[in-house]
C-alpha positions in Angstrom: 9.3 0.8 -31.4 6.7 -1.8 -32.5 7.8 -1.3 -36.2 11.4 -1.8 -35.2 10.6 -5.0 -33.3 8.7 -6.4 -36.2 11.6 -5.7 -38.6 14.1 -7.3 -36.2 11.8 -10.3 -35.7 11.5 -10.9 -39.5 15.2 -10.5 -40.2 16.3 -12.6 -37.3 14.2 -15.6 -38.3 14.9 -15.1 -42.0 18.7 -15.3 -41.4 18.2 -18.3 -39.0 16.2 -20.1 -41.6 18.6 -19.6 -44.4 21.5 -20.7 -42.2 19.9 -24.1 -41.7 21.3 -27.2 -43.4 18.9 -29.6 -45.1 17.4 -32.1 -42.6 14.5 -34.4 -42.2 11.2 -32.6 -42.2 8.8 -32.9 -39.3 5.0 -33.3 -39.9 5.4 -34.0 -43.6 1.7 -34.7 -44.0 0.6 -31.5 -42.3 0.1 -29.5 -45.5 -2.2 -32.3 -46.9 -4.7 -31.7 -44.2 -7.8 -29.7 -45.2 -8.4 -28.5 -41.7 -6.5 -28.4 -38.4 -7.0 -27.1 -34.9 -5.0 -25.8 -32.0 -4.9 -23.1 -29.3 -3.2 -19.7 -28.8 -1.7 -17.8 -25.8 -0.4 -14.3 -25.9 0.0 -10.9 -24.5 -1.3 -7.6 -25.8 -0.9 -3.8 -25.4 -4.1 -1.8 -25.7 -4.1 1.7 -27.0 -6.7 4.3 -28.3 -6.4 6.7 -31.2 -8.2 9.9 -30.0 -9.5 12.4 -32.6 -10.4 15.6 -30.8 -12.7 18.4 -32.0 -11.2 21.8 -32.6 -10.4 23.5 -29.3 -12.7 26.3 -28.2 -11.6 28.0 -25.0 -15.0 29.7 -24.5 -17.0 26.4 -24.2 -14.3 23.7 -23.8 -12.3 23.2 -20.6 -10.5 20.1 -21.9 -6.9 20.9 -22.9 -5.7 17.4 -23.8 -6.2 13.7 -23.6 -3.4 11.3 -23.0 -4.0 7.5 -23.4 -1.5 5.3 -21.5 -1.2 1.8 -23.0 -1.5 -1.1 -20.6 -0.5 -4.8 -21.0 -3.0 -7.7 -21.0 -3.3 -11.3 -22.1 -5.3 -13.3 -24.5 -6.2 -17.0 -25.2 -8.0 -18.5 -28.1 -9.0 -21.6 -30.1 -7.5 -22.0 -33.6 -9.2 -23.6 -36.6 -7.7 -23.2 -40.1 -9.0 -24.4 -43.4 -6.4 -24.9 -46.2 -7.5 -23.5 -49.5 -4.1 -24.1 -51.0 -0.7 -25.4 -49.8 0.3 -21.8 -49.0 -3.1 -20.2 -48.4 -5.6 -20.8 -45.7 -8.5 -19.2 -43.8 -8.1 -19.0 -40.1 -10.9 -18.5 -37.5 -9.6 -17.9 -33.9 -12.3 -17.0 -31.3 -10.2 -15.3 -28.6 -10.8 -14.0 -25.1 -8.8 -10.8 -24.6 -8.2 -9.0 -21.4 -7.0 -5.4 -21.8 -6.9 -2.0 -20.1 -6.4 1.6 -21.1 -5.8 4.6 -18.8 -7.1 8.0 -19.9 -5.5 11.2 -18.5 -7.8 14.2 -19.1 -6.1 17.6 -18.5 -8.7 20.3 -17.8 -8.3 24.1 -17.5 -10.8 25.8 -15.1 -12.2 29.3 -15.6 -9.4 30.8 -13.5 -6.8 29.3 -15.8 -5.7 26.5 -13.4 -5.0 23.1 -14.7 -6.1 19.9 -13.1 -5.8 16.2 -14.1 -8.5 13.5 -14.1 -7.5 9.9 -14.7 -10.0 7.3 -15.9 -9.2 3.6 -16.0 -11.2 1.6 -18.7 -10.9 -2.2 -18.4 -12.1 -4.4 -21.2 -12.8 -8.1 -21.6 -13.1 -8.7 -25.3 -14.6 -11.7 -27.1 -13.0 -11.5 -30.6 -14.2 -13.4 -33.7 -11.5 -12.8 -36.3 -11.6 -14.3 -39.9 -8.1 -14.1 -41.3 -6.4 -15.1 -44.5 -2.9 -16.6 -44.0 -0.4 -16.7 -46.8 2.7 -18.9 -46.0 6.0 -19.3 -47.6 7.4 -22.6 -48.7 9.0 -24.6 -46.0 12.7 -24.4 -45.5 13.4 -27.6 -43.5 11.1 -27.1 -40.5 10.6 -23.4 -40.8 8.2 -21.1 -42.7 7.2 -17.5 -42.6 3.7 -16.1 -43.1 1.6 -13.0 -43.3 -2.1 -12.7 -42.2 -4.8 -10.1 -42.8 -8.5 -9.9 -42.2 -11.2 -8.5 -40.0 -12.9 -9.3 -36.7 -16.1 -8.6 -34.8 -15.6 -7.8 -31.1 -17.9 -7.9 -28.1 -16.7 -6.1 -25.0 -18.1 -8.2 -22.1 -17.1 -5.5 -19.6 -18.6 -2.6 -21.6 -20.2 0.2 -19.6 -22.5 1.1 -22.4 -25.6 0.9 -20.3 -24.3 3.0 -17.4 -26.1 6.4 -17.1 -23.5 9.1 -16.2 -26.3 11.2 -14.7 -26.8 8.5 -12.0 -23.2 8.4 -10.7 -21.0 10.9 -8.9 -18.2 11.0 -11.5 -18.5 10.6 -15.2 -16.9 7.6 -16.9 -15.6 6.9 -20.4 -18.3 4.9 -22.1 -17.2 2.6 -24.9 -19.5 0.6 -27.2 -20.1 -3.1 -26.6 -19.8 -4.1 -30.3 -17.1 -3.0 -32.7 -15.3 -4.1 -35.9 -11.6 -4.0 -36.6 -9.1 -4.8 -39.3 -6.1 -7.0 -38.5 -2.7 -7.5 -40.1 0.4 -9.3 -38.9 3.4 -11.5 -39.6 4.5 -14.8 -38.1 6.8 -17.8 -38.2 5.9 -21.5 -38.2 8.2 -24.1 -36.6 7.3 -27.7 -37.5 8.2 -29.8 -34.4 8.0 -33.6 -34.2 4.5 -33.7 -32.7 2.9 -30.3 -33.4 3.4 -27.0 -35.1 4.5 -24.0 -33.0 4.1 -20.4 -34.3 5.1 -16.9 -33.1 2.9 -14.1 -34.4 3.0 -10.3 -34.2 -0.3 -8.6 -35.1 -2.0 -5.2 -35.0 -5.7 -4.6 -34.8 -7.2 -1.3 -35.9 -10.9 -0.4 -35.2 -12.9 0.6 -38.2 -15.5 2.7 -36.4 -15.9 5.1 -33.4 -16.0 3.2 -30.1 -16.9 6.2 -27.9 -20.5 6.7 -26.7 -21.3 10.4 -27.0 -23.5 11.0 -24.0 -23.1 14.8 -23.6 -20.5 14.8 -20.8 -17.3 16.7 -20.4 -15.4 13.5 -21.3 -17.2 12.9 -24.6 -18.3 16.3 -25.9 -14.7 17.5 -26.9 -14.0 14.2 -28.7 -14.7 13.6 -32.4 -14.1 9.8 -32.2 -12.0 7.2 -30.4 -10.6 4.3 -32.4 -9.3 1.3 -30.4 -5.9 -0.2 -31.4 -4.2 -3.3 -30.0 -0.8 -4.9 -30.5 -0.6 -8.7 -30.0 2.3 -11.1 -29.5 0.8 -14.6 -29.7 2.1 -18.1 -29.4 0.1 -20.8 -31.3 0.2 -24.6 -30.9 -1.4 -26.5 -33.8 -1.8 -30.2 -34.5 
């Protein structure tokens, strides 16, 4: 679904751009700036790629794990340094609010199935460094691709919680992670500022799960956070 939306997004704005007649360009000096700033607002969908250990019915009661994506929102501060007319480096510290719901299906010794649901809320502070390669302007429109990496701090991490001290075990995720990011976007040069719409995916590079010897973590090899972003950027 997300791939289809991305393709439709690109085709729609490509056809719209090529259909434009030549007209006066807005912000004609924008590309001559070495650095510019702005802010971003957006929504996200948080998911988790779960890699399970081989199932062993003799010592493993967990039959399956289903992760249900939830929507969140994000806001950030944009700063971009222009290396070249079409190439720049972007730094966008971003506050991201997200949530994932985990459904654990267990099989007890009598063969009966029961479901345990765990809600994991996250408040991320992202520090991405991204390379942006932009097309030439067609009137007041341009398309671009971005790619890079980010360091993330989960301000709501339950890393320090001891599962032995609470009645029910929780899913413990690390406070610090690193991710790769890739995306596409479109720039619209308006009379007083530049407006952009961006689609982006973030993929974790390392295991985010804390293996603390519980029934929730023992059957899992690793958990890799993923997040899909739709972001609106306003730059001056």
